[in-house]
N, C-alpha and C positions, 0 to 999 in steps of 0.2 A: 350641424349647421342647417341639416333639413328641420330640423325640430325649431329650430329660430325663424325660418320662412315660413313655416306652420302658422305659429302664434303671431307672425306678422301680417299673415293674409287675416287672420282672427280678428286683430285689432284693427286693420284697417277696415273690414267690413264692420265691425260693432260700432263704431264712430260715423261711419258712411251714412250707416242708417239712421242715424240722430241728426246729421249734419243735413240730410235732405231737405227738412221740415223746419227744423229748430226755428233757424234764425230768420226762414222766410215767411212763416204761417203768419207773421202779423201781415204783412203785406198783402196777403190773399186774404187773412179775416176782414181787414179793413178798406180796401180797397177795392176788392172784388163781391165778396158778400156783406160789407158794409153794415156787419154787427158792431157791438157798443164796446167801450172800453171797459167796460164794469166785467161784461160777461168774457171778453178776454181776459181779464185777469183771471177768473175763474179756469178758465180753459189751463194756462200756465200752471195753476195752484195743483194741478193733476199730478206735475212731478212731486211735489212735497206731500202729497198726500200719500201716494203709494210708497214714497221712501218712507213713508213712517212705520208699515208694518210690513211690504212684499218682502225685502232681502231678509228680514228675519225669519218668516213663515218659509219661504224656500229653501234658506239655510238652513233650518231644520229636518226638511224633506232632504236634502242631500245629504245631511249629515246621518241619518239616521235609515234612510229606506232607498233613493235612487242616485245613480251615479249622478256628479255634475254636469258633465259633459252632455248627458243625454237628456238632463232637465234644461240646460243652457239652448241645447237645439229645439226641442218643443216649444218654450217659450219663444223664440223667436219665430219659429212656423205660425203661433197662436197669434203673434204679433202680427207677422205681414197679412194675416187674414183681416186683420182688423184694419190695418196701412190700407191695404185694396176698399174696404168698405166706405172709407172716409169719405172719398169724391158723392160718394151717394148721398150723405148728410145735408139735409136744407135747412135746417135750424140748430141756433147756439145752444139750445139745451141738450138736443140728442148730442152734438157736438160733443159737451160736457163731459156726458156720459162713456161716449165711444171713446174720446181720449184718456180718459181715466181708466179706462179696461185694457187701452191701449199701453199705459204710463204701468199699470200693474205688470205686465207681461216684460215689459224693459228695462224697467229699473233695477230689476235683481240679476240682469244680465251682465250690470257691471261688477259687481261682486264676484259674479262665476266668471269671468272673464279672467280676473285676478286668480282666482281656487285655482282655474284649470292651469293656467298658464304657469303659476308659484308649483303646483304641484308634479306638473310635467318636466321642468327644468329641476326640481331638485331630485326627481328621480332617475334624470340624464346626469347628473353629481355637475349641475352648471351650479356656477357666483349669482343669484339673483338679485344680490345690491349692484352687480358688475354687469351682468347682460341684459338685465330687463329691461332697465329705463331706456335705452337706445330701442328697442323693441315697442316699446309703447310708444314712440316718437310716432310712430305709423299709424296709430289711431288717432293722433291731431292731422298726420297727413291724409286719412281718411276722411274726415269733417271736413276740410279743406276742401278735397277732392270734390265732394258731394257740393258744398255752395258755389264753386265754380262749374262744374256741370248744371246744377239748377239755374242759374245765373244765365249763361251762355245759350242753353236751350230758352231762355225766356219766360223759364216757368215759376219766377217768384211770384207771381200772382195768381198761378194758374193751381187748382184741385190737382193736378198731373203728377204733382213733386210727390204726393202722396204713392202714388205707382211707382215711380223710383225709389222711394224709399220701401216699398214692399217688397220689389223685384228683390234688392239687396237682404231684406231680411229672409227672404223664403230661401237666399242661396246659403246664406248662412246658418240658419235653420237644419239644413241639409247638412252643411260642411262642420256644424256642431259635434254632429254624431259619429265623425272620423276621427275626432280630438283623442289624444292618448285617454286612457282610463283612469276617472278619479273615483274611487268608490268609496263608499259610505263608510268611516271610521269612529262615527260616534253614536252605536247604536244604545250603548247600555251606560254612555256618561254624561253627568250633568241632569240637572231638572229643566222643565220646560222653563222656569222663568230665568235660569242661566242663560239657556239656550236664545229667548228674545231677548237678552243682553238687560232685562230689568233690574237687575241687583246695580248695575251702573248707577242707576238714580242717586245713590250714596254719598255720591261725590258730592251733592248738591250740598251734603254737611259741612264741607270746607270752604271758605269764605273765598279765597282765590280761587279754586275752582269752579265755582260757582259763577264768581265775577266772567273768569274765562269762557264759560259755556251760554252765560249771557249774550255776551258781547258776542259769541260765535253765531248767536240766534239772530241778531240783530244785523250783522252784517251779509248773514245771509238771505235776510229779505231783500237787501240789495243787489246780489250777485250778478242773479238773472236777467235783470233789468235791462241791460241793454241787449241780452239776446234776444229779449221777447221784443222789445219795441224798434232796436236799431234800426231793421233793414225798413219798417214801416215809416221810421222818420226819414231813411234817405231818398224813399219813395215818394213822400210830400212835397219834396223840392219841384217834381214833374209839374205841380198847379201852377208856377211860373215861367214861361216863356223864355227868361232869360236862362234859366237852367235846364230846359227838358233836352236839350241834346248834350248835356254835360258829360263824361265817362260816369261820374258817382250816380246819375239816374240811368245811365243807362244798364250798368251793372254794378248796383249797391251791394249785394251780395261777397262780391269778388273785393270790393274794399272793405266790407265786414270782415273777411277771411284774413287779413292783416292781422286783427286779433288775436286769432288761433295760431298764424306765424311767431307771432311774439313770443305766444306761450313756452315756443319750445327753447327759444334762448331764454328766458327768464329760468327754467326749472335748471338749467344747468348754473346759474350763478347763485341759487339760494345755499349751497354748503358755504361757498365763499362769504355772501352776506353776512349769516348767522356766525361764523369764527370770529368777522369781526366786527359786527354790531350786536349781538345776541337776538334772543327768538322774539323778546317783547317787540324791539326797535324794528326788527322786520316785518311782524305783524301791522306795526302802527303806519310803516312805509308805504304798506298795503292798503290803508284806509285813506292815507293820504294821496294814494295813486286813485285811488275812487273818486277821488274831489276832482282829481284833474281829467280823469275819464269822462264824468258826468259833463263837468263844467267846459271842455273844449267840444263837447258834442253840442252844448246849448249854444256856444258862438260861431260855430263854425258853419260854413255853405260851401256849394259846390264849386267855386271860382275862386276868386280873393281869400277865402278863409278854408279852403282844400286843404291845406298844410294842419290846420287844427284838428282835422276828423282822422285826419292820418295819422298825427301822434296819438291822438285819442286812442287809436287802433293800437299803436305802440305799448303805450301804456298798461293797456289792459293786461298783460301779459304779467305785470308785476304784480296789478292790481289783485288779479284771481288767483295766481299761483303762490303769492309770498302769504296768504294768510293761508289756503286750504293745506298747503304741505309744510309749513312750517306751522300751523295749528296741531296737525297730526302730529308732529314731531316735538311739540311741547307736551303734548298728551301721554308721549311714548316716553320722556323722560324724565314725568313727573309719577307718574302710575305703576305700581309695582308690572313685573311680568305676568304675573298669573291673573292678573286684572286686565291686561292691554285690550284683549279684542272688545269686550264690553264698554271698556269706555274709547275706545276707538268710533265703535258703534252709536255711543252717544253723543260724541260729535258732529257725526255725521247726522244725526237724527236732527240735531239742534240746527243744526246750518243748513243741511239738504233737505231737511225735512218740515219743522215747524218755522224754521226763517222763510224757507221758499215759499211754504204757505202763505203766509203773514203779507209775504213783499206783494206774493203776486194779485190776492185781494185787495189789498190796501192801494197797491198803486192803479189797480185797474178800478177802483171806485175814484180815485182824485183825479185820474183822466178825466172820466167820465162826467166828473161833477163840474170840475173848474174849468176843463182846458178843450172841450169840443162844442162847436158852435151848435146853433139850433136844429140842424139835420142831424148831427151827430157825427159830424164828420172832424178831424184835426190838423189844423194847417200849420206849417214850417214855423210861425210867430209861437203857434202854440205849442210845441213842441221847445221851443226853445225855454220856455217858462217851466215843462217838465223836468228836462236836467236840469236846473238851475235848482230848484227844489230838490231833487235827488243829491245832486252836489252838495246845497246847505245840511241835509242827513249825513252825508257823510262825515264831513268836517265836524259838524256836534260829536258824531260817535269818536270820532278821531281825538278829538280837546277831551272827550270824558275818558277814553281807553289810557290815554296817557297821563292823565290824574288819579285815576281810581286803581286803573292794574299795576301795582307793586311786583315788579320781579328783577332779582338781581342776576346781572349778565354771568354766567359761568363758561369757561371755554370747554368745558367739557359736556356740559349739560346733559349730566346721567345721573342726578338723583334721584332716586325714589321716593317720592313723598306721601303719596297717597296709596292705600292697601285696600 
């Protein structure tokens, strides 16, 4: 029980750090700093850039030289220093490089959190498949708690949100060093190419797997868009007197946190949906859900259309979880166990790396080029057009996936095809 509590605290703080700024940085960027959409797209692309190489590089270090829990703590301490520095940045170019360094420290900790959790639970003879998911929920609770604190303290458009994130990162950095030891176990195993997961690229030789990975990239381009722009969009309603005093304008981050609350429920629903409909249809449901996620935001408003925005947040749980988790399970069921880690790494590389990078840059350019006014700001009417474009993109993606990706549902979903 003590170990479960310790891991739950780590999970809570891990995602509290991220939730303190991820959903609200756009409001600070556009409404306080008045920087451009194209430059903001570059900022959000730092997550994708960091995901391209940092998890693999730090993974090699943890496998061969340094305990995972020590590296985990050190990365968070470095990240805390960067977060404390961000409020002093006064131009978007410098902000890009500072945020890139921050993401290079943060993104590897997501995989280290899992490594530390799995390792310590296995050492304690715990069933990770049964006991880890309920503990992981505390990560989502941490993300939600951070959003609520930032919103209730009215820090959504203030650089002080980064002090909150930095403080949590500092606490977690120290706490990480106290976690159970995860000793390096791979000092003499495997080549550098295998360690980096580069041998997984041979999966592109197979048509169906290549198609799946390409769709992972294309959907990955859309997955962070509401996280990047959602809070900013809700703040834009403050420009209208009729909406200025509404709950949605006063506490937009709290409204957006419904998305994370929804994730918890849909995570538990995934096994039932896969058994009933199969992995392909669950992934297809995710793409259709993204159409509704974007479309409902496009037509919602704080008074008569508040239900649309709330429903959009509820739909987010299905949109985000159904592809990420079922996609991971698809890789698991199709790839030989000896090739599993590299294949999963490639899936993450395509969706959270390449896809997120493309989505951040292209969306920032599109918004700056077509939906901002002459003084570089974007109001509610402009955001409506943005969400409709994103919804159309998701609909095209869903139709193409339905037609092109052929996968027969097997109730067991356990056939290893690729070696």
